[in-house]
Kinemage of the C-alpha trace (Angstrom):
@kinemage 1
@onewidth
@group {chain A} dominant
@subgroup {mainchain}
@vectorlist {calphas} color= white
{ca met a 1} P -21.701 -6.873 15.128
{ca gly a 2} L -19.788 -3.468 14.982
{ca glu a 3} L -22.367 -2.287 12.381
{ca leu a 4} L -22.425 1.227 13.828
{ca tyr a 5} L -18.463 1.296 13.833
{ca leu a 6} L -18.315 0.820 10.203
{ca glu a 7} L -21.381 3.040 9.456
{ca ser a 8} L -19.765 5.965 11.370
{ca arg a 9} L -16.720 5.963 9.699
{ca leu a 10} L -18.429 5.602 6.236
{ca asp a 11} L -20.451 8.491 6.968
{ca phe a 12} L -17.651 11.073 7.954
{ca leu a 13} L -16.048 9.807 4.713
{ca arg a 14} L -19.165 10.822 2.904
{ca ala a 15} L -19.353 14.182 5.118
{ca asn a 16} L -15.797 15.082 4.110
{ca gln a 17} L -15.635 14.952 0.550
{ca asn a 18} L -14.043 17.935 -0.972
{ca pro a 19} L -16.155 19.683 -3.555
{ca asp a 20} L -13.442 18.681 -6.399
{ca gly a 21} L -14.197 15.158 -5.607
{ca gly a 22} L -11.414 14.124 -3.412
{ca trp a 23} L -10.319 13.545 0.270
{ca gly a 24} L -7.783 15.632 2.104
{ca tyr a 25} L -5.975 14.095 5.346
{ca phe a 26} L -8.416 15.987 7.323
{ca pro a 27} L -11.657 17.707 6.744
{ca gly a 28} L -11.561 20.533 4.991
{ca lys a 29} L -8.256 20.506 4.028
{ca gln a 30} L -6.817 20.255 0.042
{ca ser a 31} L -7.496 16.856 -1.604
{ca trp a 32} L -4.710 14.309 -1.850
{ca leu a 33} L -4.291 10.724 -3.789
{ca glu a 34} L -3.431 8.911 -0.791
{ca pro a 35} L -6.375 9.715 1.368
{ca thr a 36} L -8.707 9.828 -1.754
{ca thr a 37} L -7.776 6.312 -2.578
{ca tyr a 38} L -8.520 5.082 0.934
{ca ala a 39} L -11.888 6.740 0.898
{ca met a 40} L -12.913 5.659 -2.826
{ca leu a 41} L -11.792 2.044 -1.401
{ca ala a 42} L -13.836 2.154 1.904
{ca leu a 43} L -17.101 3.272 -0.146
{ca his a 44} L -16.711 1.476 -3.212
{ca gly a 45} L -20.455 -0.413 -3.393
{ca thr a 46} L -21.916 1.326 -0.826
{ca pro a 47} L -25.364 2.951 -0.996
{ca ala a 48} L -25.211 6.322 -3.231
{ca ser a 49} L -21.306 6.196 -3.823
{ca glu a 50} L -21.668 5.695 -7.437
{ca glu a 51} L -21.571 9.767 -8.476
{ca pro a 52} L -19.089 10.760 -5.660
{ca leu a 53} L -16.692 8.011 -6.653
{ca glu a 54} L -16.969 8.827 -10.230
{ca asn a 55} L -16.037 12.484 -9.318
{ca ala a 56} L -13.161 11.261 -7.272
{ca trp a 57} L -12.152 8.810 -10.150
{ca lys a 58} L -12.044 11.769 -12.582
{ca leu a 59} L -9.978 14.014 -10.347
{ca val a 60} L -7.525 11.032 -9.888
{ca arg a 61} L -7.059 10.581 -13.713
{ca ser a 62} L -6.474 14.210 -13.998
{ca trp a 63} L -3.294 14.105 -11.931
{ca gln a 64} L -1.616 11.662 -14.282
{ca thr a 65} L 1.807 13.166 -15.970
{ca pro a 66} L 2.668 12.691 -19.508
{ca asp a 67} L 5.274 10.161 -18.483
{ca gly a 68} L 2.631 7.801 -17.089
{ca ser a 69} L 2.988 8.779 -13.333
{ca ser a 70} L 0.398 10.395 -11.199
{ca arg a 71} L 0.739 13.058 -8.902
{ca pro a 72} L 0.181 12.953 -5.318
{ca ser a 73} L -1.858 16.392 -5.628
{ca gly a 74} L -2.806 18.954 -8.186
{ca gln a 75} L 0.059 21.314 -6.382
{ca val a 76} L 2.685 18.851 -6.876
{ca ala a 77} L 4.421 18.805 -10.349
{ca ser a 78} L 5.823 15.447 -10.708
{ca gly a 79} L 4.485 11.890 -10.381
{ca thr a 80} L 5.605 9.689 -7.445
{ca trp a 81} L 4.792 6.006 -5.850
{ca ile a 82} L 1.105 7.094 -5.320
{ca thr a 83} L 1.067 5.727 -8.891
{ca ala a 84} L 0.419 2.473 -7.746
{ca his a 85} L -2.474 3.307 -5.950
{ca val a 86} L -4.056 4.817 -9.365
{ca val a 87} L -3.321 1.472 -10.854
{ca met a 88} L -5.121 -0.335 -7.779
{ca leu a 89} L -8.097 1.652 -7.899
{ca ala a 90} L -8.084 0.877 -11.793
{ca cys a 91} L -8.227 -2.804 -11.238
{ca val a 92} L -10.894 -2.460 -8.579
{ca arg a 93} L -12.986 -0.215 -11.117
{ca lys a 94} L -12.224 -2.670 -13.902
{ca val a 95} L -10.506 0.124 -16.109
{ca tyr a 96} L -7.798 -1.188 -18.068
{ca asp a 97} L -7.284 1.565 -20.915
{ca asp a 98} L -4.399 3.453 -22.174
{ca gln a 99} L -4.136 5.636 -19.294
{ca val a 100} L -3.538 2.440 -16.740
{ca arg a 101} L -0.973 1.027 -19.332
{ca ala a 102} L 0.908 3.869 -19.286
{ca ser a 103} L 1.021 3.994 -15.154
{ca val a 104} L 1.889 0.021 -15.472
{ca asp a 105} L 4.966 1.111 -17.820
{ca trp a 106} L 6.242 3.744 -15.638
{ca leu a 107} L 6.036 1.539 -12.293
{ca leu a 108} L 7.905 -0.865 -14.200
{ca arg a 109} L 10.571 1.211 -15.519
{ca ile a 110} L 11.235 2.901 -11.855
{ca ala a 111} L 13.590 1.039 -9.295
{ca gly a 112} L 15.390 2.028 -6.310
{ca ala a 113} L 18.607 3.778 -6.822
{ca glu a 114} L 20.565 1.289 -4.439
{ca ser a 115} L 19.805 -1.177 -7.112
{ca thr a 116} L 22.259 0.291 -9.937
{ca leu a 117} L 25.319 -1.247 -11.144
{ca thr a 118} L 27.600 1.052 -9.179
{ca asn a 119} L 25.843 0.678 -5.900
{ca arg a 120} L 25.505 -3.084 -6.420
{ca phe a 121} L 29.582 -3.449 -6.761
{ca ile a 122} L 30.168 -1.163 -3.940
{ca ser a 123} L 27.918 -3.814 -1.675
{ca his a 124} L 29.761 -6.498 -2.964
{ca leu a 125} L 33.158 -4.938 -1.698
{ca his a 126} L 31.235 -4.647 1.473
{ca val a 127} L 32.047 -1.138 1.843
{ca val a 128} L 28.557 -0.553 3.598
{ca asn a 129} L 28.369 -1.931 6.699
{ca thr a 130} L 24.931 -2.978 6.533
{ca lys a 131} L 23.101 -6.871 5.899
{ca met a 132} L 20.698 -4.919 3.111
{ca asp a 133} L 20.920 -6.903 0.463
{ca phe a 134} L 21.459 -4.911 -2.992
{ca ser a 135} L 20.759 -7.790 -5.562
{ca his a 136} L 17.001 -6.775 -5.866
{ca lys a 137} L 14.968 -3.732 -7.399
{ca gly a 138} L 12.000 -2.376 -5.135
{ca trp a 139} L 10.677 1.056 -5.492
{ca pro a 140} L 11.263 4.061 -4.392
{ca trp a 141} L 9.023 7.119 -2.994
{ca arg a 142} L 10.330 9.178 -5.714
{ca glu a 143} L 12.141 8.290 -8.799
{ca gly a 144} L 15.793 8.529 -8.169
{ca asn a 145} L 15.673 7.621 -4.566
{ca ser a 146} L 16.497 4.443 -2.676
{ca ser a 147} L 13.589 1.543 -2.088
{ca trp a 148} L 11.981 1.448 0.590
{ca ile a 149} L 9.353 -1.271 2.451
{ca glu a 150} L 5.890 0.714 1.810
{ca pro a 151} L 6.055 1.958 -1.727
{ca thr a 152} L 7.668 -1.617 -2.656
{ca ala a 153} L 4.410 -3.217 -0.968
{ca his a 154} L 2.004 -0.866 -2.480
{ca thr a 155} L 3.213 -1.614 -6.011
{ca leu a 156} L 3.365 -5.113 -5.358
{ca val a 157} L -0.328 -4.838 -4.607
{ca ala a 158} L -0.892 -3.080 -7.807
{ca leu a 159} L 0.990 -5.090 -10.310
{ca lys a 160} L -0.331 -8.614 -9.006
{ca lys a 161} L -3.947 -7.028 -9.167
{ca val a 162} L -3.132 -5.981 -12.726
{ca ala a 163} L -1.319 -8.691 -13.334
{ca ser a 164} L -4.040 -10.901 -15.538
{ca gln a 165} L -4.439 -7.833 -17.943
{ca tyr a 166} L -0.691 -7.219 -18.745
{ca his a 167} L 0.955 -9.928 -20.529
{ca gly a 168} L 4.809 -10.475 -20.986
{ca pro a 169} L 7.442 -11.445 -18.516
{ca ala a 170} L 8.399 -7.694 -17.667
{ca leu a 171} L 5.675 -7.480 -15.153
{ca met a 172} L 6.264 -11.134 -13.500
{ca asn a 173} L 10.028 -10.395 -13.167
{ca arg a 174} L 9.647 -7.002 -11.149
{ca val a 175} L 7.082 -8.803 -9.025
{ca arg a 176} L 9.161 -11.787 -8.086
{ca asp a 177} L 12.337 -9.169 -7.373
{ca gly a 178} L 10.410 -6.846 -5.662
{ca glu a 179} L 8.999 -9.650 -3.322
{ca ser a 180} L 12.483 -10.739 -2.756
{ca leu a 181} L 13.620 -7.575 -1.750
{ca val a 182} L 11.194 -7.263 0.991
{ca leu a 183} L 11.968 -10.602 2.283
{ca ser a 184} L 15.884 -9.875 2.234
{ca arg a 185} L 14.867 -6.569 4.531
{ca arg a 186} L 12.994 -8.557 7.072
{ca cys a 187} L 14.175 -7.891 10.698
{ca ser a 188} L 15.570 -10.414 13.078
{ca asp a 189} L 12.204 -9.885 15.156
{ca gly a 190} L 10.273 -11.229 12.476
{ca gly a 191} L 8.672 -7.805 10.929
{ca trp a 192} L 9.658 -5.156 8.605
{ca asn a 193} L 10.816 -1.598 9.397
{ca cys a 194} L 10.977 1.296 6.798
{ca gly a 195} L 14.210 0.065 5.252
{ca asn a 196} L 17.165 -1.614 6.500
{ca pro a 197} L 17.062 -4.301 9.020
{ca asn a 198} L 20.751 -3.722 10.142
{ca val a 199} L 23.007 -0.617 10.377
{ca leu a 200} L 26.365 -0.814 11.598
{ca ser a 201} L 26.360 -4.314 12.972
{ca phe a 202} L 22.955 -3.514 14.844
{ca asp a 203} L 19.902 -5.179 14.190
{ca leu a 204} L 17.345 -2.781 13.844
{ca pro a 205} L 13.486 -3.170 15.096
{ca ser a 206} L 10.640 -4.023 12.902
{ca tyr a 207} L 7.493 -1.548 13.082
{ca pro a 208} L 3.904 -2.684 13.073
{ca glu a 209} L 2.394 -0.427 10.275
{ca thr a 210} L 5.338 -1.396 8.333
{ca thr a 211} L 5.241 -5.164 8.889
{ca ala a 212} L 1.351 -4.935 7.868
{ca leu a 213} L 2.037 -3.278 4.686
{ca ala a 214} L 4.952 -5.874 4.071
{ca leu a 215} L 2.507 -8.805 4.614
{ca ile a 216} L -0.295 -7.431 2.170
{ca gly a 217} L 2.524 -7.076 -0.682
{ca leu a 218} L 3.643 -10.319 0.152
{ca gln a 219} L 0.231 -12.327 -0.439
{ca gly a 220} L 0.630 -15.496 -2.221
{ca arg a 221} L 3.851 -16.198 -0.628
{ca ser a 222} L 4.432 -19.854 0.848
{ca ala a 223} L 2.938 -20.396 4.814
{ca lys a 224} L 6.725 -21.407 5.663
{ca glu a 225} L 8.143 -18.012 4.406
{ca leu a 226} L 5.203 -15.968 6.318
{ca ala a 227} L 5.035 -17.858 9.422
{ca val a 228} L 7.535 -15.886 11.748
{ca pro a 229} L 5.869 -12.667 10.250
{ca leu a 230} L 2.399 -13.468 10.616
{ca gln a 231} L 3.328 -14.250 14.621
{ca ala a 232} L 5.212 -10.989 14.398
{ca ala a 233} L 1.826 -9.003 12.999
{ca arg a 234} L -0.668 -10.897 15.629
{ca arg a 235} L 1.752 -9.894 18.353
{ca phe a 236} L 2.033 -6.244 17.370
{ca arg a 237} L -1.762 -5.873 16.724
{ca gln a 238} L -2.437 -7.337 20.367
{ca glu a 239} L 0.416 -4.572 21.747
{ca thr a 240} L 0.485 -1.363 19.589
{ca lys a 241} L -1.447 1.827 20.956
{ca ser a 242} L -1.666 3.125 17.491
{ca ser a 243} L -4.880 3.179 15.966
{ca leu a 244} L -3.769 3.076 12.384
{ca ala a 245} L -1.208 0.564 13.061
{ca lys a 246} L -4.118 -1.639 14.133
{ca ala a 247} L -6.328 -1.096 11.684
{ca trp a 248} L -3.641 -2.062 8.896
{ca leu a 249} L -2.558 -5.063 10.793
{ca thr a 250} L -6.114 -6.220 10.679
{ca ile a 251} L -6.577 -5.795 7.113
{ca ala a 252} L -3.019 -7.834 6.742
{ca leu a 253} L -3.819 -10.673 8.855
{ca arg a 254} L -7.505 -10.615 7.084
{ca cys a 255} L -5.796 -10.862 3.809
{ca his a 256} L -3.601 -13.721 5.110
{ca gly a 257} L -6.877 -15.448 6.176
{ca asp a 258} L -7.124 -14.729 10.114
{ca gly a 259} L -10.400 -14.422 11.455
{ca ile a 260} L -10.702 -11.571 13.574
{ca asp a 261} L -13.973 -10.254 15.708
{ca ala a 262} L -15.860 -7.493 14.647
{ca pro a 263} L -14.987 -4.152 16.930
{ca ala a 264} L -17.241 -3.053 19.285
{ca asn a 265} L -20.191 -0.199 18.140
{ca glu a 266} L -17.556 2.621 18.809
{ca ile a 267} L -18.990 5.598 16.983
{ca lys a 268} L -16.428 7.874 17.845
{ca val a 269} L -14.401 8.553 14.816
{ca phe a 270} L -11.103 10.647 15.098
{ca asn a 271} L -10.868 13.388 12.588
{ca asp a 272} L -8.111 11.770 10.162
{ca val a 273} L -9.575 10.636 6.891
{ca met a 274} L -6.867 8.016 6.217
{ca leu a 275} L -7.460 6.433 9.607
{ca ala a 276} L -11.453 6.419 9.069
{ca ala a 277} L -11.186 4.624 5.890
{ca ile a 278} L -8.996 2.333 6.621
{ca glu a 279} L -10.560 1.299 10.028
{ca ala a 280} L -13.724 0.860 7.623
{ca leu a 281} L -11.733 -1.389 5.476
{ca gly a 282} L -10.595 -3.731 7.973
{ca his a 283} L -14.240 -4.349 9.680
{ca pro a 284} L -15.326 -7.726 8.748
{ca ala a 285} L -17.992 -6.358 6.181
{ca gly a 286} L -15.618 -3.485 4.918
{ca asn a 287} L -14.001 -3.393 1.843
{ca his a 288} L -10.597 -5.362 2.788
{ca arg a 289} L -11.129 -7.739 0.093
{ca leu a 290} L -10.246 -5.120 -2.501
{ca leu a 291} L -6.670 -5.405 -1.294
{ca arg a 292} L -6.357 -9.015 -1.904
{ca thr a 293} L -4.186 -9.794 -4.666
{ca gly a 294} L -4.955 -13.312 -5.520
{ca gly a 295} L -1.059 -14.255 -4.867
{ca val a 296} L 1.584 -14.458 -7.097
{ca ala a 297} L 1.295 -12.602 -10.375
């Protein structure tokens, strides 16, 4: 069931690949690494995809900087969190060369600014009125910024997938610390928002999409730890009006073993590359398995 739903989205992606090999967030727009990542994942292994995906991979590789990080587009000078996506794509393509190792090394060097000794000391003195735990290292959107749930979740997926090719304790230690950071920032309603669970003694609500990404990053944690968040994700999936959030929640729940019925054969595709790709990934016959990590590193 739902074959037209899946194929309509894959056809949309095939029709909107840019001449440079990448995809923009919307058809006809400049290529960016994030929509390119999800289009590549969605099309992986589909008919007549080998050459288009090879062209996309060459573009992605060309955006690596000398320090091992990757730029989010050809117009941006420095690397960002998007480096995690490149490592994930490399694992999907079974590429584990020096360029990939340099990217992993960069991810292991980067940590949120709140984890510095100074900020941890300030937190210990309770100068900042928040329940946020500063003792763990997550990942920022850009080097020098604070950690956020989304880049931390994406990096956890990448590091778990590459773990079998990267020996030594450094990677495992960062994965465990990153997981601890995500778990420490769970909101009181069971899910996650972008960063803080509490500010000025007020509990903040969680968001559907961020909850989904956190759960994808936490694959391999115990059923007891994830029972309440999974309940929140199931509730969000029923209630959310956001197509993107619903697609991410579908992928997250599938990664944790939930059986979800195929969508109706809706062939209408919104003019949005990211949404089309993530909806395709979440289909029962889609490539959501590519986001599975096999558990803890």
